[in-house]
C-alpha positions in Angstrom: -2.2 23.1 -1.2 -3.4 26.4 0.3 -0.7 26.3 3.0 3.0 27.5 3.1 5.2 24.6 3.4 6.5 26.1 7.1 3.2 25.7 8.0 2.8 22.0 7.3 5.0 20.5 10.1 2.4 21.8 12.6 -0.4 19.3 11.2 -1.7 16.8 13.4 -3.6 13.7 12.3 -6.9 15.9 11.7 -4.9 18.3 9.8 -3.4 15.8 7.5 -7.1 14.3 6.9 -8.5 17.6 6.2 -5.6 18.9 4.1 -5.8 15.5 2.1 -9.7 15.9 1.7 -9.3 19.8 0.5 -6.8 18.5 -2.1 -9.0 15.8 -3.8 -12.2 18.0 -3.5 -10.4 21.0 -5.2 -9.1 18.7 -8.0 -11.9 16.2 -8.0 -12.0 15.9 -12.1 -8.5 14.8 -12.4 -8.6 12.4 -9.0 -11.6 11.3 -10.5 -10.2 10.3 -13.9 -7.3 8.7 -12.1 -9.5 6.4 -9.8 -11.6 5.1 -12.9 -8.1 4.8 -15.0 -6.2 3.0 -12.3 -7.3 2.5 -9.0 -10.9 1.0 -9.4 -9.2 -1.9 -11.7 -6.9 -2.1 -8.6 -9.8 -2.4 -6.2 -11.5 -4.8 -8.6 -8.5 -7.0 -8.7 -8.4 -7.0 -4.9 -12.2 -7.8 -4.1 -12.4 -10.3 -6.8 -9.1 -12.1 -5.4 -10.9 -12.8 -2.6 -14.2 -14.3 -4.0 -12.1 -16.4 -6.6 -9.7 -17.4 -4.2 -12.5 -18.6 -1.5 -14.2 -20.8 -4.2 -10.9 -22.2 -5.5 -9.8 -23.0 -1.7 -13.2 -24.5 -0.7 -13.0 -26.9 -3.7 -9.6 -28.0 -2.6 -10.6 -28.4 1.1 -13.8 -30.3 -0.1 -11.7 -32.8 -2.5 -9.0 -33.2 0.4 -11.6 -34.5 2.7 -13.2 -36.8 0.2 -9.8 -37.9 -0.6 -8.8 -38.6 3.0 -12.1 -41.0 3.2 -11.3 -42.8 0.2 -9.1 -45.9 0.0 -5.8 -45.6 -1.9 -4.9 -47.2 -4.9 -8.4 -47.0 -6.1 -9.5 -45.2 -9.3 -11.3 -42.7 -7.5 -8.5 -42.0 -5.4 -6.3 -41.1 -8.2 -9.2 -39.2 -9.9 -9.4 -37.0 -6.6 -5.4 -36.6 -6.4 -5.4 -35.3 -10.0 -8.1 -33.1 -9.5 -6.8 -32.0 -6.1 -3.0 -31.3 -7.9 -4.8 -29.4 -10.9 -6.9 -27.3 -8.5 -3.9 -26.1 -6.4 -2.1 -25.5 -9.9 -5.0 -23.4 -10.7 -4.8 -21.4 -7.6 -1.1 -21.0 -7.6 -1.4 -19.6 -11.2 -4.2 -17.3 -10.2 -2.2 -16.0 -7.3 0.8 -15.2 -9.5 -1.4 -13.5 -11.9 -3.4 -11.6 -9.0 -0.1 -10.4 -7.4 1.4 -9.5 -10.9 -1.4 -7.0 -11.8 -2.0 -5.7 -8.4 1.6 -4.7 -8.4 1.5 -3.1 -11.8 -1.5 -0.9 -10.9 -0.6 -0.1 -7.5 2.9 1.3 -8.8 0.9 3.3 -11.5 -2.0 4.5 -9.0 1.1 5.8 -6.7 3.1 7.3 -9.6 -0.1 9.1 -10.9 -1.2 10.5 -7.2 1.8 12.0 -6.2 2.8 13.4 -9.2 -0.7 15.0 -9.3 -0.5 16.4 -5.6 3.0 17.5 -6.1 1.6 19.7 -8.9 -1.1 21.0 -7.3 1.7 21.8 -4.6 3.5 23.9 -6.9 0.3 25.5 -8.2 1.2 24.7 -11.9 -1.3 23.8 -14.8 -2.4 20.3 -14.7 -4.1 17.9 -16.9 -4.9 14.2 -16.9 -3.2 13.5 -20.4 0.1 14.9 -18.4 -0.2 12.5 -15.4 -0.6 9.7 -17.7 2.5 10.6 -19.6 4.6 10.9 -16.6 3.5 7.5 -15.0 5.1 5.1 -17.3 8.4 7.0 -16.4 8.0 7.0 -12.6 6.8 3.5 -12.1 9.9 1.8 -13.1 11.6 3.6 -10.2 8.9 2.6 -7.9 9.6 -1.0 -8.9 13.1 -0.6 -7.7 12.0 0.8 -4.2 9.3 -2.0 -4.0 12.0 -4.6 -4.7 14.3 -3.6 -2.0 11.5 -3.0 0.7 10.5 -6.5 -0.4 13.7 -7.8 0.3 14.2 -6.2 3.5 10.5 -7.3 4.9 11.6 -10.9 3.5 15.0 -10.7 5.8 13.2 -9.4 8.8 10.5 -12.3 8.6 13.1 -14.7 8.1 15.0 -13.5 11.3 11.7 -13.1 13.1 10.9 -17.1 12.2 14.5 -17.7 13.4 14.0 -16.0 16.6 10.6 -17.9 17.6 12.3 -21.0 16.8 15.0 -20.5 19.1 11.9 -19.5 21.5 10.2 -22.5 20.9 13.3 -24.6 21.6 14.3 -23.0 24.7 11.7 -21.5 26.8 8.2 -22.4 25.0 7.0 -24.8 27.3 8.5 -23.3 30.7 7.3 -21.0 32.9 7.1 -17.5 31.6 7.4 -18.7 28.2 3.9 -17.4 27.1 5.1 -13.9 28.5 8.1 -13.9 26.2 6.1 -14.9 23.2 3.5 -11.9 23.9 6.7 -9.6 24.1 8.4 -11.1 21.0 5.0 -10.8 18.9 4.7 -7.1 20.2 8.2 -6.4 18.7 7.6 -8.2 15.6 4.3 -6.3 14.5 6.0 -2.9 15.7 9.0 -3.7 13.3 6.6 -4.7 10.6 4.7 -1.3 11.1 7.6 0.6 10.9 9.2 -1.0 7.7 5.7 -0.5 6.1 5.3 3.2 7.5 9.0 3.6 5.7 8.2 1.9 2.5 5.1 4.3 2.2 6.8 7.3 2.5 9.9 5.8 0.2 7.4 5.5 -2.6 6.8 9.5 -2.4 10.6 10.2 -2.2 11.2 7.7 -5.3 8.5 10.0 -7.2 9.7 13.1 -6.4 13.3 13.1 -5.6 16.4 11.3 -7.4 16.6 8.7 -4.8 15.2 5.2 -5.4 15.5 1.6 -3.9 17.5 1.7 -0.7 18.6 5.3 -1.0 14.8 6.2 -0.9 14.2 3.9 2.1 17.1 5.6 3.8 15.6 9.4 3.2 12.2 7.8 4.2 13.7 6.8 7.6 15.3 10.0 8.3 12.3 12.2 7.4 10.0 10.1 9.2 12.0 10.9 12.7 10.1 13.0 14.8 6.9 12.2 13.1 6.9 8.7 13.6 3.8 8.5 16.1 1.5 10.7 13.6 2.7 8.4 10.8 1.7 5.0 12.6 -1.5 6.5 13.8 -2.3 7.4 10.4 -1.2 3.8 8.9 -2.8 2.1 11.6 -6.1 4.0 11.0 -6.2 3.3 7.2 -5.3 -0.7 7.8 -8.3 -0.7 10.3 -10.5 0.9 7.6 -9.3 -1.4 4.7 -9.9 -4.2 7.3 -13.5 -3.3 7.7 -14.4 -2.9 3.9 -12.7 -6.3 3.5 -14.7 -8.1 6.3 -17.6 -6.4 5.1 -17.1 -7.9 1.3 -16.5 -11.4 2.5 -19.5 -11.2 4.8 -22.0 -9.8 2.1 -20.6 -11.3 -1.0 -18.2 -14.1 -0.1 -20.6 -15.9 2.4 -23.9 -14.0 1.2 -25.0 -12.4 4.4 -27.6 -9.8 4.0 -29.1 -7.0 5.5 -32.8 -6.7 4.2 -33.2 -7.6 0.7 -30.1 -5.9 -0.4 -28.6 -8.0 -3.4 -24.9 -9.4 -3.2 -24.1 -7.5 -6.4 -24.9 -4.1 -5.0 -23.0 -5.0 -1.8 -20.1 -5.4 -4.1 -20.5 -2.5 -5.9 -20.6 -0.3 -2.4 -17.4 -2.2 -1.1 -15.8 -1.5 -4.6 -16.4 2.2 -4.6 -15.7 2.4 -0.8 -12.2 0.7 -1.2 -11.3 2.7 -4.1 -12.1 5.9 -2.4 -10.1 4.8 0.5 -7.1 3.8 -1.4 -7.0 7.2 -3.4 -7.4 8.9 0.0 -4.5 7.0 1.3 -1.9 7.9 -1.6 -3.1 11.5 -1.1 -2.3 11.1 2.6 1.2 9.7 2.2 2.4 12.4 -0.1 1.0 15.1 2.4 2.8 13.3 5.1 5.9 13.8 2.8 5.5 17.5 2.8 4.9 17.6 6.7 8.0 15.6 7.2 10.2 17.8 5.4 8.3 20.8 6.7 9.2 19.6 10.1 13.1 19.0 9.1 13.1 22.4 7.6 14.0 21.2 4.2 12.1 23.6 2.3 11.4 22.8 -1.5 11.5 25.8 -3.9 8.0 25.3 -5.7 9.6 26.9 -8.9 12.2 24.3 -9.0 9.9 21.2 -8.2 7.8 22.8 -11.1 10.6 22.4 -13.4 11.6 19.1 -12.4 7.8 17.7 -12.4 7.5 19.1 -16.3 7.6 16.7 -19.0 10.3 17.3 -21.6 10.0 15.4 -24.8 8.4 12.3 -22.8 11.3 12.5 -20.1 10.5 12.9 -16.5 13.4 14.5 -14.2 13.1 13.9 -10.4 13.9 16.6 -7.9 17.3 16.4 -6.9 18.9 16.8 -3.6 20.6 20.4 -4.6 17.3 21.7 -5.2 16.1 21.1 -1.7 17.0 24.0 0.5 18.0 23.2 4.0 17.1 25.7 6.3 17.6 25.4 10.2 15.3 27.5 12.1 16.3 28.8 15.7 13.7 29.9 18.1 
């Protein structure tokens, strides 16, 4: 980073994007290795999941329709029933493996990128081998934060379902019910986006500070105050970008839609590269946003102290402690 931390607070939407791009470009060799080692497999898992899920689910729908048209208590009906049960079991097992490997590579990628950006910030020498040595130590802490966030999102969704059930039982069919439903839906998505933004920043806090789990989420919530608009805008922009890549993959690879004589495989490779680069960009943006929020709240981190805590001593990783963050209130 070529900016002092005091200046980071003034970065806007374009400034955060520009700073993130400069960081990636300045250390493109290390980021390229991280991408090939961790992010590219993650992207492949995500995209191939769409293709395989579509194939399995299509078979389930086809057999379900045939089963509905077949008389019960016939050999063909029982064969279709057994086949359908087997296909559902295969789909569930595939989903389990998918989410497991996606989570593992997601946590490893976050650990590697956040650690790398923080090392660049401290202007110390960095090698890919050092990054990969630290990653296994950090991702366990990220798992704790993920589980806490997952629990919070689960509770939030259960409460949302409960609220919508009350709406359906009380004012669902009455005059003004649709308007209330729209308002409830808006607040639901606003809360969901808020929790996701807090989770993204909490992942960076987990890697760079001693907090993890609920503590990291609380710290993230405090940091994000005053920069909520910027954080949400960046999040929505990235969601739209990921959505466009996913839409392109479904149309060109899954459903075989073509532009000219371009082959499905080439479309798949293009989507894979785009997704992996965007995912790397997202992780760097999250880390830059962390420093922006720190600067906004005048929590200036001593670079030399952060550098010491990012060092690897005999394979042990030491996160940044609260006492190493200098709280400085700037009065105008």
